[in-house]
PDB file of N, CA, C and O in Angstrom:
ATOM      1  N   MET A   1     -14.871   6.856  -3.186  1.00  0.00           N
ATOM      2  CA  MET A   1     -13.764   7.232  -2.319  1.00  0.00           C
ATOM      3  C   MET A   1     -13.149   8.518  -2.870  1.00  0.00           C
ATOM      4  O   MET A   1     -13.006   8.677  -4.082  1.00  0.00           O
ATOM      5  N   THR A   2     -12.796   9.406  -1.993  1.00  0.00           N
ATOM      6  CA  THR A   2     -12.301  10.714  -2.404  1.00  0.00           C
ATOM      7  C   THR A   2     -10.802  10.717  -2.698  1.00  0.00           C
ATOM      8  O   THR A   2     -10.022   9.939  -2.148  1.00  0.00           O
ATOM      9  N   ARG A   3     -10.447  11.631  -3.591  1.00  0.00           N
ATOM     10  CA  ARG A   3      -9.031  11.813  -3.923  1.00  0.00           C
ATOM     11  C   ARG A   3      -8.476  13.073  -3.268  1.00  0.00           C
ATOM     12  O   ARG A   3      -7.467  13.621  -3.711  1.00  0.00           O
ATOM     13  N   GLU A   4      -9.146  13.527  -2.205  1.00  0.00           N
ATOM     14  CA  GLU A   4      -8.668  14.679  -1.455  1.00  0.00           C
ATOM     15  C   GLU A   4      -7.478  14.258  -0.600  1.00  0.00           C
ATOM     16  O   GLU A   4      -7.515  13.224   0.066  1.00  0.00           O
ATOM     17  N   LYS A   5      -6.428  15.067  -0.625  1.00  0.00           N
ATOM     18  CA  LYS A   5      -5.207  14.706   0.099  1.00  0.00           C
ATOM     19  C   LYS A   5      -5.429  14.645   1.606  1.00  0.00           C
ATOM     20  O   LYS A   5      -6.075  15.509   2.199  1.00  0.00           O
ATOM     21  N   ILE A   6      -4.879  13.612   2.193  1.00  0.00           N
ATOM     22  CA  ILE A   6      -4.843  13.451   3.640  1.00  0.00           C
ATOM     23  C   ILE A   6      -3.437  13.784   4.137  1.00  0.00           C
ATOM     24  O   ILE A   6      -3.263  14.410   5.182  1.00  0.00           O
ATOM     25  N   GLY A   7      -2.453  13.356   3.374  1.00  0.00           N
ATOM     26  CA  GLY A   7      -1.055  13.554   3.740  1.00  0.00           C
ATOM     27  C   GLY A   7      -0.466  12.300   4.341  1.00  0.00           C
ATOM     28  O   GLY A   7      -1.131  11.573   5.079  1.00  0.00           O
ATOM     29  N   ALA A   8       0.795  12.052   4.017  1.00  0.00           N
ATOM     30  CA  ALA A   8       1.471  10.833   4.451  1.00  0.00           C
ATOM     31  C   ALA A   8       1.611  10.762   5.966  1.00  0.00           C
ATOM     32  O   ALA A   8       1.403   9.700   6.554  1.00  0.00           O
ATOM     33  N   ALA A   9       1.959  11.868   6.603  1.00  0.00           N
ATOM     34  CA  ALA A   9       2.167  11.839   8.053  1.00  0.00           C
ATOM     35  C   ALA A   9       0.876  11.485   8.778  1.00  0.00           C
ATOM     36  O   ALA A   9       0.886  10.673   9.704  1.00  0.00           O
ATOM     37  N   ALA A  10      -0.228  12.084   8.366  1.00  0.00           N
ATOM     38  CA  ALA A  10      -1.523  11.781   8.995  1.00  0.00           C
ATOM     39  C   ALA A  10      -1.917  10.337   8.723  1.00  0.00           C
ATOM     40  O   ALA A  10      -2.425   9.655   9.612  1.00  0.00           O
ATOM     41  N   ALA A  11      -1.690   9.871   7.515  1.00  0.00           N
ATOM     42  CA  ALA A  11      -2.038   8.490   7.162  1.00  0.00           C
ATOM     43  C   ALA A  11      -1.222   7.496   7.975  1.00  0.00           C
ATOM     44  O   ALA A  11      -1.764   6.515   8.486  1.00  0.00           O
ATOM     45  N   ALA A  12       0.073   7.743   8.098  1.00  0.00           N
ATOM     46  CA  ALA A  12       0.954   6.807   8.800  1.00  0.00           C
ATOM     47  C   ALA A  12       0.555   6.644  10.266  1.00  0.00           C
ATOM     48  O   ALA A  12       0.756   5.575  10.843  1.00  0.00           O
ATOM     49  N   THR A  13      -0.004   7.685  10.872  1.00  0.00           N
ATOM     50  CA  THR A  13      -0.429   7.570  12.270  1.00  0.00           C
ATOM     51  C   THR A  13      -1.650   6.670  12.415  1.00  0.00           C
ATOM     52  O   THR A  13      -1.913   6.152  13.500  1.00  0.00           O
ATOM     53  N   GLN A  14      -2.397   6.483  11.329  1.00  0.00           N
ATOM     54  CA  GLN A  14      -3.597   5.648  11.355  1.00  0.00           C
ATOM     55  C   GLN A  14      -3.322   4.198  10.954  1.00  0.00           C
ATOM     56  O   GLN A  14      -4.192   3.336  11.074  1.00  0.00           O
ATOM     57  N   LEU A  15      -2.098   3.942  10.477  1.00  0.00           N
ATOM     58  CA  LEU A  15      -1.782   2.638   9.893  1.00  0.00           C
ATOM     59  C   LEU A  15      -0.537   2.041  10.550  1.00  0.00           C
ATOM     60  O   LEU A  15       0.583   2.403  10.187  1.00  0.00           O
ATOM     61  N   PRO A  16      -0.717   1.140  11.503  1.00  0.00           N
ATOM     62  CA  PRO A  16       0.441   0.538  12.173  1.00  0.00           C
ATOM     63  C   PRO A  16       1.395  -0.126  11.171  1.00  0.00           C
ATOM     64  O   PRO A  16       0.977  -0.882  10.294  1.00  0.00           O
ATOM     65  N   GLY A  17       2.672   0.178  11.329  1.00  0.00           N
ATOM     66  CA  GLY A  17       3.700  -0.433  10.488  1.00  0.00           C
ATOM     67  C   GLY A  17       3.971   0.299   9.196  1.00  0.00           C
ATOM     68  O   GLY A  17       4.956  -0.002   8.521  1.00  0.00           O
ATOM     69  N   TRP A  18       3.132   1.248   8.826  1.00  0.00           N
ATOM     70  CA  TRP A  18       3.345   2.046   7.617  1.00  0.00           C
ATOM     71  C   TRP A  18       4.155   3.276   7.987  1.00  0.00           C
ATOM     72  O   TRP A  18       4.011   3.816   9.083  1.00  0.00           O
ATOM     73  N   SER A  19       5.011   3.718   7.067  1.00  0.00           N
ATOM     74  CA  SER A  19       5.857   4.883   7.339  1.00  0.00           C
ATOM     75  C   SER A  19       5.814   5.857   6.169  1.00  0.00           C
ATOM     76  O   SER A  19       5.412   5.513   5.058  1.00  0.00           O
ATOM     77  N   VAL A  20       6.236   7.067   6.452  1.00  0.00           N
ATOM     78  CA  VAL A  20       6.290   8.128   5.453  1.00  0.00           C
ATOM     79  C   VAL A  20       7.515   7.917   4.572  1.00  0.00           C
ATOM     80  O   VAL A  20       8.588   7.574   5.069  1.00  0.00           O
ATOM     81  N   VAL A  21       7.360   8.119   3.280  1.00  0.00           N
ATOM     82  CA  VAL A  21       8.466   8.025   2.328  1.00  0.00           C
ATOM     83  C   VAL A  21       9.215   9.351   2.342  1.00  0.00           C
ATOM     84  O   VAL A  21       8.602  10.405   2.174  1.00  0.00           O
ATOM     85  N   ASP A  22      10.520   9.318   2.538  1.00  0.00           N
ATOM     86  CA  ASP A  22      11.330  10.544   2.538  1.00  0.00           C
ATOM     87  C   ASP A  22      11.210  11.264   1.204  1.00  0.00           C
ATOM     88  O   ASP A  22      11.348  10.649   0.146  1.00  0.00           O
ATOM     89  N   GLY A  23      10.952  12.569   1.253  1.00  0.00           N
ATOM     90  CA  GLY A  23      10.945  13.399   0.062  1.00  0.00           C
ATOM     91  C   GLY A  23       9.719  13.251  -0.824  1.00  0.00           C
ATOM     92  O   GLY A  23       9.703  13.715  -1.963  1.00  0.00           O
ATOM     93  N   ARG A  24       8.679  12.591  -0.284  1.00  0.00           N
ATOM     94  CA  ARG A  24       7.491  12.360  -1.110  1.00  0.00           C
ATOM     95  C   ARG A  24       6.271  12.207  -0.215  1.00  0.00           C
ATOM     96  O   ARG A  24       6.382  11.663   0.884  1.00  0.00           O
ATOM     97  N   ASP A  25       5.121  12.670  -0.656  1.00  0.00           N
ATOM     98  CA  ASP A  25       3.884  12.476   0.090  1.00  0.00           C
ATOM     99  C   ASP A  25       3.335  11.104  -0.263  1.00  0.00           C
ATOM    100  O   ASP A  25       2.427  10.966  -1.082  1.00  0.00           O
ATOM    101  N   ALA A  26       3.915  10.082   0.383  1.00  0.00           N
ATOM    102  CA  ALA A  26       3.565   8.688   0.120  1.00  0.00           C
ATOM    103  C   ALA A  26       3.867   7.880   1.382  1.00  0.00           C
ATOM    104  O   ALA A  26       4.611   8.321   2.258  1.00  0.00           O
ATOM    105  N   ILE A  27       3.274   6.690   1.454  1.00  0.00           N
ATOM    106  CA  ILE A  27       3.513   5.786   2.574  1.00  0.00           C
ATOM    107  C   ILE A  27       4.012   4.447   2.048  1.00  0.00           C
ATOM    108  O   ILE A  27       3.761   4.069   0.903  1.00  0.00           O
ATOM    109  N   ARG A  28       4.726   3.745   2.920  1.00  0.00           N
ATOM    110  CA  ARG A  28       5.271   2.439   2.510  1.00  0.00           C
ATOM    111  C   ARG A  28       5.262   1.466   3.667  1.00  0.00           C
ATOM    112  O   ARG A  28       5.235   1.831   4.842  1.00  0.00           O
ATOM    113  N   LYS A  29       5.285   0.183   3.259  1.00  0.00           N
ATOM    114  CA  LYS A  29       5.417  -0.894   4.244  1.00  0.00           C
ATOM    115  C   LYS A  29       6.055  -2.090   3.566  1.00  0.00           C
ATOM    116  O   LYS A  29       5.811  -2.362   2.391  1.00  0.00           O
ATOM    117  N   ARG A  30       6.866  -2.794   4.317  1.00  0.00           N
ATOM    118  CA  ARG A  30       7.493  -4.037   3.846  1.00  0.00           C
ATOM    119  C   ARG A  30       6.766  -5.214   4.485  1.00  0.00           C
ATOM    120  O   ARG A  30       6.587  -5.270   5.702  1.00  0.00           O
ATOM    121  N   PHE A  31       6.357  -6.142   3.645  1.00  0.00           N
ATOM    122  CA  PHE A  31       5.695  -7.366   4.088  1.00  0.00           C
ATOM    123  C   PHE A  31       6.646  -8.525   3.822  1.00  0.00           C
ATOM    124  O   PHE A  31       7.169  -8.663   2.715  1.00  0.00           O
ATOM    125  N   VAL A  32       6.871  -9.361   4.837  1.00  0.00           N
ATOM    126  CA  VAL A  32       7.757 -10.517   4.697  1.00  0.00           C
ATOM    127  C   VAL A  32       6.928 -11.773   4.968  1.00  0.00           C
ATOM    128  O   VAL A  32       6.245 -11.878   5.987  1.00  0.00           O
ATOM    129  N   PHE A  33       7.005 -12.714   4.042  1.00  0.00           N
ATOM    130  CA  PHE A  33       6.216 -13.932   4.097  1.00  0.00           C
ATOM    131  C   PHE A  33       7.135 -15.141   4.272  1.00  0.00           C
ATOM    132  O   PHE A  33       8.359 -15.012   4.256  1.00  0.00           O
ATOM    133  N   ALA A  34       6.540 -16.291   4.436  1.00  0.00           N
ATOM    134  CA  ALA A  34       7.314 -17.520   4.650  1.00  0.00           C
ATOM    135  C   ALA A  34       8.113 -17.920   3.418  1.00  0.00           C
ATOM    136  O   ALA A  34       9.200 -18.486   3.531  1.00  0.00           O
ATOM    137  N   ASP A  35       7.570 -17.621   2.237  1.00  0.00           N
ATOM    138  CA  ASP A  35       8.233 -18.026   1.001  1.00  0.00           C
ATOM    139  C   ASP A  35       7.669 -17.235  -0.176  1.00  0.00           C
ATOM    140  O   ASP A  35       6.789 -16.392  -0.005  1.00  0.00           O
ATOM    141  N   PHE A  36       8.179 -17.514  -1.356  1.00  0.00           N
ATOM    142  CA  PHE A  36       7.751 -16.806  -2.562  1.00  0.00           C
ATOM    143  C   PHE A  36       6.275 -17.047  -2.861  1.00  0.00           C
ATOM    144  O   PHE A  36       5.560 -16.127  -3.259  1.00  0.00           O
ATOM    145  N   LYS A  37       5.826 -18.266  -2.674  1.00  0.00           N
ATOM    146  CA  LYS A  37       4.431 -18.605  -2.961  1.00  0.00           C
ATOM    147  C   LYS A  37       3.477 -17.751  -2.126  1.00  0.00           C
ATOM    148  O   LYS A  37       2.480 -17.250  -2.645  1.00  0.00           O
ATOM    149  N   ALA A  38       3.774 -17.587  -0.855  1.00  0.00           N
ATOM    150  CA  ALA A  38       2.931 -16.772   0.025  1.00  0.00           C
ATOM    151  C   ALA A  38       2.989 -15.295  -0.377  1.00  0.00           C
ATOM    152  O   ALA A  38       1.969 -14.606  -0.358  1.00  0.00           O
ATOM    153  N   ALA A  39       4.168 -14.817  -0.735  1.00  0.00           N
ATOM    154  CA  ALA A  39       4.308 -13.424  -1.176  1.00  0.00           C
ATOM    155  C   ALA A  39       3.516 -13.176  -2.453  1.00  0.00           C
ATOM    156  O   ALA A  39       2.840 -12.156  -2.589  1.00  0.00           O
ATOM    157  N   PHE A  40       3.605 -14.110  -3.376  1.00  0.00           N
ATOM    158  CA  PHE A  40       2.899 -13.953  -4.645  1.00  0.00           C
ATOM    159  C   PHE A  40       1.388 -14.043  -4.449  1.00  0.00           C
ATOM    160  O   PHE A  40       0.638 -13.337  -5.123  1.00  0.00           O
ATOM    161  N   ALA A  41       0.939 -14.889  -3.549  1.00  0.00           N
ATOM    162  CA  ALA A  41      -0.494 -14.989  -3.249  1.00  0.00           C
ATOM    163  C   ALA A  41      -1.002 -13.661  -2.682  1.00  0.00           C
ATOM    164  O   ALA A  41      -2.085 -13.205  -3.047  1.00  0.00           O
ATOM    165  N   PHE A  42      -0.227 -13.045  -1.797  1.00  0.00           N
ATOM    166  CA  PHE A  42      -0.564 -11.721  -1.264  1.00  0.00           C
ATOM    167  C   PHE A  42      -0.666 -10.707  -2.396  1.00  0.00           C
ATOM    168  O   PHE A  42      -1.628  -9.941  -2.460  1.00  0.00           O
ATOM    169  N   MET A  43       0.311 -10.698  -3.282  1.00  0.00           N
ATOM    170  CA  MET A  43       0.293  -9.740  -4.392  1.00  0.00           C
ATOM    171  C   MET A  43      -0.928  -9.966  -5.288  1.00  0.00           C
ATOM    172  O   MET A  43      -1.513  -9.007  -5.790  1.00  0.00           O
ATOM    173  N   THR A  44      -1.303 -11.198  -5.484  1.00  0.00           N
ATOM    174  CA  THR A  44      -2.474 -11.495  -6.305  1.00  0.00           C
ATOM    175  C   THR A  44      -3.740 -10.951  -5.659  1.00  0.00           C
ATOM    176  O   THR A  44      -4.572 -10.341  -6.332  1.00  0.00           O
ATOM    177  N   ARG A  45      -3.889 -11.167  -4.360  1.00  0.00           N
ATOM    178  CA  ARG A  45      -5.068 -10.649  -3.650  1.00  0.00           C
ATOM    179  C   ARG A  45      -5.115  -9.126  -3.737  1.00  0.00           C
ATOM    180  O   ARG A  45      -6.169  -8.551  -4.013  1.00  0.00           O
ATOM    181  N   VAL A  46      -3.995  -8.480  -3.505  1.00  0.00           N
ATOM    182  CA  VAL A  46      -3.954  -7.021  -3.544  1.00  0.00           C
ATOM    183  C   VAL A  46      -4.165  -6.507  -4.961  1.00  0.00           C
ATOM    184  O   VAL A  46      -4.828  -5.488  -5.154  1.00  0.00           O
ATOM    185  N   ALA A  47      -3.615  -7.193  -5.946  1.00  0.00           N
ATOM    186  CA  ALA A  47      -3.792  -6.763  -7.341  1.00  0.00           C
ATOM    187  C   ALA A  47      -5.259  -6.779  -7.737  1.00  0.00           C
ATOM    188  O   ALA A  47      -5.716  -5.873  -8.433  1.00  0.00           O
ATOM    189  N   LEU A  48      -5.997  -7.780  -7.311  1.00  0.00           N
ATOM    190  CA  LEU A  48      -7.422  -7.850  -7.639  1.00  0.00           C
ATOM    191  C   LEU A  48      -8.192  -6.706  -6.985  1.00  0.00           C
ATOM    192  O   LEU A  48      -9.071  -6.112  -7.608  1.00  0.00           O
ATOM    193  N   LYS A  49      -7.867  -6.399  -5.742  1.00  0.00           N
ATOM    194  CA  LYS A  49      -8.504  -5.274  -5.046  1.00  0.00           C
ATOM    195  C   LYS A  49      -8.121  -3.954  -5.703  1.00  0.00           C
ATOM    196  O   LYS A  49      -8.974  -3.091  -5.907  1.00  0.00           O
ATOM    197  N   ALA A  50      -6.859  -3.797  -6.031  1.00  0.00           N
ATOM    198  CA  ALA A  50      -6.393  -2.564  -6.660  1.00  0.00           C
ATOM    199  C   ALA A  50      -7.093  -2.335  -7.996  1.00  0.00           C
ATOM    200  O   ALA A  50      -7.471  -1.208  -8.317  1.00  0.00           O
ATOM    201  N   GLU A  51      -7.262  -3.384  -8.760  1.00  0.00           N
ATOM    202  CA  GLU A  51      -7.948  -3.270 -10.048  1.00  0.00           C
ATOM    203  C   GLU A  51      -9.405  -2.883  -9.834  1.00  0.00           C
ATOM    204  O   GLU A  51      -9.945  -2.052 -10.565  1.00  0.00           O
ATOM    205  N   GLN A  52     -10.036  -3.478  -8.840  1.00  0.00           N
ATOM    206  CA  GLN A  52     -11.426  -3.145  -8.517  1.00  0.00           C
ATOM    207  C   GLN A  52     -11.547  -1.662  -8.126  1.00  0.00           C
ATOM    208  O   GLN A  52     -12.516  -0.997  -8.490  1.00  0.00           O
ATOM    209  N   MET A  53     -10.566  -1.160  -7.391  1.00  0.00           N
ATOM    210  CA  MET A  53     -10.564   0.235  -6.941  1.00  0.00           C
ATOM    211  C   MET A  53     -10.092   1.204  -8.026  1.00  0.00           C
ATOM    212  O   MET A  53     -10.294   2.413  -7.914  1.00  0.00           O
ATOM    213  N   ASP A  54      -9.463   0.669  -9.074  1.00  0.00           N
ATOM    214  CA  ASP A  54      -8.769   1.494 -10.072  1.00  0.00           C
ATOM    215  C   ASP A  54      -7.740   2.389  -9.377  1.00  0.00           C
ATOM    216  O   ASP A  54      -7.624   3.583  -9.653  1.00  0.00           O
ATOM    217  N   HIS A  55      -6.998   1.756  -8.462  1.00  0.00           N
ATOM    218  CA  HIS A  55      -5.985   2.457  -7.666  1.00  0.00           C
ATOM    219  C   HIS A  55      -4.848   1.473  -7.419  1.00  0.00           C
ATOM    220  O   HIS A  55      -5.008   0.518  -6.658  1.00  0.00           O
ATOM    221  N   HIS A  56      -3.718   1.694  -8.047  1.00  0.00           N
ATOM    222  CA  HIS A  56      -2.671   0.674  -8.099  1.00  0.00           C
ATOM    223  C   HIS A  56      -1.434   1.071  -7.295  1.00  0.00           C
ATOM    224  O   HIS A  56      -1.013   2.227  -7.333  1.00  0.00           O
ATOM    225  N   PRO A  57      -0.855   0.120  -6.571  1.00  0.00           N
ATOM    226  CA  PRO A  57       0.333   0.398  -5.769  1.00  0.00           C
ATOM    227  C   PRO A  57       1.600   0.442  -6.629  1.00  0.00           C
ATOM    228  O   PRO A  57       1.636  -0.069  -7.748  1.00  0.00           O
ATOM    229  N   GLU A  58       2.605   1.051  -6.080  1.00  0.00           N
ATOM    230  CA  GLU A  58       3.972   0.874  -6.583  1.00  0.00           C
ATOM    231  C   GLU A  58       4.545  -0.189  -5.660  1.00  0.00           C
ATOM    232  O   GLU A  58       4.513  -0.039  -4.438  1.00  0.00           O
ATOM    233  N   TRP A  59       5.065  -1.256  -6.236  1.00  0.00           N
ATOM    234  CA  TRP A  59       5.578  -2.316  -5.370  1.00  0.00           C
ATOM    235  C   TRP A  59       6.661  -3.114  -6.052  1.00  0.00           C
ATOM    236  O   TRP A  59       6.838  -3.071  -7.269  1.00  0.00           O
ATOM    237  N   SER A  60       7.383  -3.848  -5.215  1.00  0.00           N
ATOM    238  CA  SER A  60       8.409  -4.745  -5.737  1.00  0.00           C
ATOM    239  C   SER A  60       8.406  -6.010  -4.889  1.00  0.00           C
ATOM    240  O   SER A  60       7.991  -6.006  -3.730  1.00  0.00           O
ATOM    241  N   ASN A  61       8.875  -7.080  -5.493  1.00  0.00           N
ATOM    242  CA  ASN A  61       8.910  -8.373  -4.833  1.00  0.00           C
ATOM    243  C   ASN A  61      10.266  -9.017  -5.061  1.00  0.00           C
ATOM    244  O   ASN A  61      10.734  -9.131  -6.194  1.00  0.00           O
ATOM    245  N   VAL A  62      10.889  -9.436  -3.966  1.00  0.00           N
ATOM    246  CA  VAL A  62      12.089 -10.247  -4.032  1.00  0.00           C
ATOM    247  C   VAL A  62      11.861 -11.431  -3.098  1.00  0.00           C
ATOM    248  O   VAL A  62      11.800 -11.288  -1.877  1.00  0.00           O
ATOM    249  N   TYR A  63      11.739 -12.594  -3.710  1.00  0.00           N
ATOM    250  CA  TYR A  63      11.473 -13.853  -3.031  1.00  0.00           C
ATOM    251  C   TYR A  63      10.293 -13.715  -2.059  1.00  0.00           C
ATOM    252  O   TYR A  63       9.151 -13.653  -2.514  1.00  0.00           O
ATOM    253  N   ALA A  64      10.517 -13.664  -0.764  1.00  0.00           N
ATOM    254  CA  ALA A  64       9.426 -13.653   0.213  1.00  0.00           C
ATOM    255  C   ALA A  64       9.072 -12.253   0.708  1.00  0.00           C
ATOM    256  O   ALA A  64       8.257 -12.109   1.619  1.00  0.00           O
ATOM    257  N   THR A  65       9.665 -11.241   0.130  1.00  0.00           N
ATOM    258  CA  THR A  65       9.460  -9.865   0.577  1.00  0.00           C
ATOM    259  C   THR A  65       8.726  -9.057  -0.485  1.00  0.00           C
ATOM    260  O   THR A  65       9.055  -9.114  -1.670  1.00  0.00           O
ATOM    261  N   VAL A  66       7.721  -8.300  -0.034  1.00  0.00           N
ATOM    262  CA  VAL A  66       6.988  -7.395  -0.917  1.00  0.00           C
ATOM    263  C   VAL A  66       7.037  -6.008  -0.291  1.00  0.00           C
ATOM    264  O   VAL A  66       6.577  -5.812   0.834  1.00  0.00           O
ATOM    265  N   ASP A  67       7.592  -5.052  -1.019  1.00  0.00           N
ATOM    266  CA  ASP A  67       7.606  -3.652  -0.598  1.00  0.00           C
ATOM    267  C   ASP A  67       6.474  -2.932  -1.317  1.00  0.00           C
ATOM    268  O   ASP A  67       6.390  -2.961  -2.545  1.00  0.00           O
ATOM    269  N   VAL A  68       5.606  -2.286  -0.545  1.00  0.00           N
ATOM    270  CA  VAL A  68       4.446  -1.591  -1.096  1.00  0.00           C
ATOM    271  C   VAL A  68       4.577  -0.103  -0.801  1.00  0.00           C
ATOM    272  O   VAL A  68       4.835   0.295   0.335  1.00  0.00           O
ATOM    273  N   LEU A  69       4.396   0.711  -1.833  1.00  0.00           N
ATOM    274  CA  LEU A  69       4.386   2.165  -1.697  1.00  0.00           C
ATOM    275  C   LEU A  69       3.056   2.659  -2.248  1.00  0.00           C
ATOM    276  O   LEU A  69       2.649   2.282  -3.347  1.00  0.00           O
ATOM    277  N   LEU A  70       2.380   3.512  -1.469  1.00  0.00           N
ATOM    278  CA  LEU A  70       1.076   4.022  -1.868  1.00  0.00           C
ATOM    279  C   LEU A  70       1.050   5.537  -1.911  1.00  0.00           C
ATOM    280  O   LEU A  70       1.514   6.205  -0.988  1.00  0.00           O
ATOM    281  N   ALA A  71       0.507   6.069  -2.982  1.00  0.00           N
ATOM    282  CA  ALA A  71       0.224   7.495  -3.154  1.00  0.00           C
ATOM    283  C   ALA A  71      -0.780   7.596  -4.297  1.00  0.00           C
ATOM    284  O   ALA A  71      -0.811   6.744  -5.185  1.00  0.00           O
ATOM    285  N   THR A  72      -1.588   8.631  -4.266  1.00  0.00           N
ATOM    286  CA  THR A  72      -2.542   8.861  -5.337  1.00  0.00           C
ATOM    287  C   THR A  72      -1.910   9.866  -6.295  1.00  0.00           C
ATOM    288  O   THR A  72      -1.805  11.052  -5.981  1.00  0.00           O
ATOM    289  N   HIS A  73      -1.494   9.392  -7.454  1.00  0.00           N
ATOM    290  CA  HIS A  73      -0.697  10.215  -8.358  1.00  0.00           C
ATOM    291  C   HIS A  73      -1.423  11.467  -8.828  1.00  0.00           C
ATOM    292  O   HIS A  73      -0.810  12.532  -8.906  1.00  0.00           O
ATOM    293  N   ASP A  74      -2.712  11.370  -9.143  1.00  0.00           N
ATOM    294  CA  ASP A  74      -3.397  12.554  -9.642  1.00  0.00           C
ATOM    295  C   ASP A  74      -3.714  13.558  -8.530  1.00  0.00           C
ATOM    296  O   ASP A  74      -4.112  14.686  -8.821  1.00  0.00           O
ATOM    297  N   ALA A  75      -3.545  13.171  -7.272  1.00  0.00           N
ATOM    298  CA  ALA A  75      -3.686  14.094  -6.149  1.00  0.00           C
ATOM    299  C   ALA A  75      -2.320  14.531  -5.623  1.00  0.00           C
ATOM    300  O   ALA A  75      -2.232  15.390  -4.746  1.00  0.00           O
ATOM    301  N   ASP A  76      -1.258  13.936  -6.165  1.00  0.00           N
ATOM    302  CA  ASP A  76       0.112  14.219  -5.742  1.00  0.00           C
ATOM    303  C   ASP A  76       0.297  14.020  -4.243  1.00  0.00           C
ATOM    304  O   ASP A  76       0.940  14.827  -3.571  1.00  0.00           O
ATOM    305  N   GLY A  77      -0.279  12.928  -3.728  1.00  0.00           N
ATOM    306  CA  GLY A  77      -0.115  12.640  -2.316  1.00  0.00           C
ATOM    307  C   GLY A  77      -1.036  11.532  -1.854  1.00  0.00           C
ATOM    308  O   GLY A  77      -1.683  10.862  -2.659  1.00  0.00           O
ATOM    309  N   VAL A  78      -1.085  11.352  -0.555  1.00  0.00           N
ATOM    310  CA  VAL A  78      -1.868  10.284   0.058  1.00  0.00           C
ATOM    311  C   VAL A  78      -3.318  10.740   0.230  1.00  0.00           C
ATOM    312  O   VAL A  78      -3.590  11.844   0.701  1.00  0.00           O
ATOM    313  N   THR A  79      -4.245   9.849  -0.168  1.00  0.00           N
ATOM    314  CA  THR A  79      -5.676  10.115  -0.046  1.00  0.00           C
ATOM    315  C   THR A  79      -6.366   8.950   0.663  1.00  0.00           C
ATOM    316  O   THR A  79      -5.723   7.983   1.072  1.00  0.00           O
ATOM    317  N   ALA A  80      -7.669   9.062   0.797  1.00  0.00           N
ATOM    318  CA  ALA A  80      -8.453   7.989   1.407  1.00  0.00           C
ATOM    319  C   ALA A  80      -8.322   6.683   0.618  1.00  0.00           C
ATOM    320  O   ALA A  80      -8.442   5.601   1.191  1.00  0.00           O
ATOM    321  N   LEU A  81      -8.078   6.778  -0.677  1.00  0.00           N
ATOM    322  CA  LEU A  81      -7.856   5.565  -1.478  1.00  0.00           C
ATOM    323  C   LEU A  81      -6.651   4.787  -0.956  1.00  0.00           C
ATOM    324  O   LEU A  81      -6.677   3.559  -0.873  1.00  0.00           O
ATOM    325  N   ASP A  82      -5.610   5.510  -0.611  1.00  0.00           N
ATOM    326  CA  ASP A  82      -4.400   4.857  -0.097  1.00  0.00           C
ATOM    327  C   ASP A  82      -4.652   4.223   1.266  1.00  0.00           C
ATOM    328  O   ASP A  82      -4.150   3.136   1.551  1.00  0.00           O
ATOM    329  N   LEU A  83      -5.432   4.905   2.109  1.00  0.00           N
ATOM    330  CA  LEU A  83      -5.776   4.315   3.401  1.00  0.00           C
ATOM    331  C   LEU A  83      -6.552   3.012   3.204  1.00  0.00           C
ATOM    332  O   LEU A  83      -6.277   2.017   3.876  1.00  0.00           O
ATOM    333  N   GLU A  84      -7.504   3.017   2.299  1.00  0.00           N
ATOM    334  CA  GLU A  84      -8.293   1.823   2.034  1.00  0.00           C
ATOM    335  C   GLU A  84      -7.423   0.679   1.529  1.00  0.00           C
ATOM    336  O   GLU A  84      -7.545  -0.455   1.992  1.00  0.00           O
ATOM    337  N   LEU A  85      -6.543   0.982   0.576  1.00  0.00           N
ATOM    338  CA  LEU A  85      -5.696  -0.077   0.026  1.00  0.00           C
ATOM    339  C   LEU A  85      -4.662  -0.548   1.047  1.00  0.00           C
ATOM    340  O   LEU A  85      -4.335  -1.734   1.083  1.00  0.00           O
ATOM    341  N   ALA A  86      -4.145   0.351   1.870  1.00  0.00           N
ATOM    342  CA  ALA A  86      -3.192  -0.050   2.915  1.00  0.00           C
ATOM    343  C   ALA A  86      -3.853  -0.991   3.915  1.00  0.00           C
ATOM    344  O   ALA A  86      -3.265  -1.997   4.312  1.00  0.00           O
ATOM    345  N   ARG A  87      -5.071  -0.663   4.317  1.00  0.00           N
ATOM    346  CA  ARG A  87      -5.794  -1.544   5.242  1.00  0.00           C
ATOM    347  C   ARG A  87      -6.066  -2.901   4.600  1.00  0.00           C
ATOM    348  O   ARG A  87      -5.999  -3.934   5.265  1.00  0.00           O
ATOM    349  N   TYR A  88      -6.370  -2.892   3.320  1.00  0.00           N
ATOM    350  CA  TYR A  88      -6.582  -4.151   2.618  1.00  0.00           C
ATOM    351  C   TYR A  88      -5.284  -4.967   2.586  1.00  0.00           C
ATOM    352  O   TYR A  88      -5.307  -6.178   2.806  1.00  0.00           O
ATOM    353  N   CYS A  89      -4.170  -4.314   2.316  1.00  0.00           N
ATOM    354  CA  CYS A  89      -2.878  -5.006   2.313  1.00  0.00           C
ATOM    355  C   CYS A  89      -2.617  -5.665   3.666  1.00  0.00           C
ATOM    356  O   CYS A  89      -2.200  -6.822   3.731  1.00  0.00           O
ATOM    357  N   ASP A  90      -2.866  -4.920   4.746  1.00  0.00           N
ATOM    358  CA  ASP A  90      -2.656  -5.464   6.075  1.00  0.00           C
ATOM    359  C   ASP A  90      -3.525  -6.699   6.319  1.00  0.00           C
ATOM    360  O   ASP A  90      -3.062  -7.703   6.861  1.00  0.00           O
ATOM    361  N   ALA A  91      -4.775  -6.607   5.913  1.00  0.00           N
ATOM    362  CA  ALA A  91      -5.692  -7.744   6.100  1.00  0.00           C
ATOM    363  C   ALA A  91      -5.277  -8.932   5.225  1.00  0.00           C
ATOM    364  O   ALA A  91      -5.315 -10.079   5.670  1.00  0.00           O
ATOM    365  N   ALA A  92      -4.884  -8.655   3.990  1.00  0.00           N
ATOM    366  CA  ALA A  92      -4.481  -9.711   3.068  1.00  0.00           C
ATOM    367  C   ALA A  92      -3.202 -10.414   3.519  1.00  0.00           C
ATOM    368  O   ALA A  92      -2.984 -11.586   3.211  1.00  0.00           O
ATOM    369  N   ALA A  93      -2.363  -9.686   4.249  1.00  0.00           N
ATOM    370  CA  ALA A  93      -1.101 -10.266   4.728  1.00  0.00           C
ATOM    371  C   ALA A  93      -1.338 -11.198   5.918  1.00  0.00           C
ATOM    372  O   ALA A  93      -0.485 -12.017   6.259  1.00  0.00           O
ATOM    373  N   GLY A  94      -2.496 -11.061   6.537  1.00  0.00           N
ATOM    374  CA  GLY A  94      -2.818 -11.938   7.664  1.00  0.00           C
ATOM    375  C   GLY A  94      -2.375 -11.426   8.935  1.00  0.00           C
ATOM    376  O   GLY A  94      -2.582 -12.066   9.965  1.00  0.00           O
TER     377      GLY A  94
END
């Protein structure tokens, strides 16, 4: 997968529910689950994929909510890696 910049605006148009982060070439989405157990299960699935990709999200979890922010740090912006991981997040969320 390439680390060539795509840009947050272009990426967000390809990813329903994802938005551009103000002041940064990054995308974000909030996932809300039924409870903490479901949120943590989602994070576990995504963590395993992220480790496999060697591409890790910035994220936070409060009870049933997981906020995910994606950008490729060494490219200083959004790349195809972020699109792949965002699509995986969407699929993992159900």
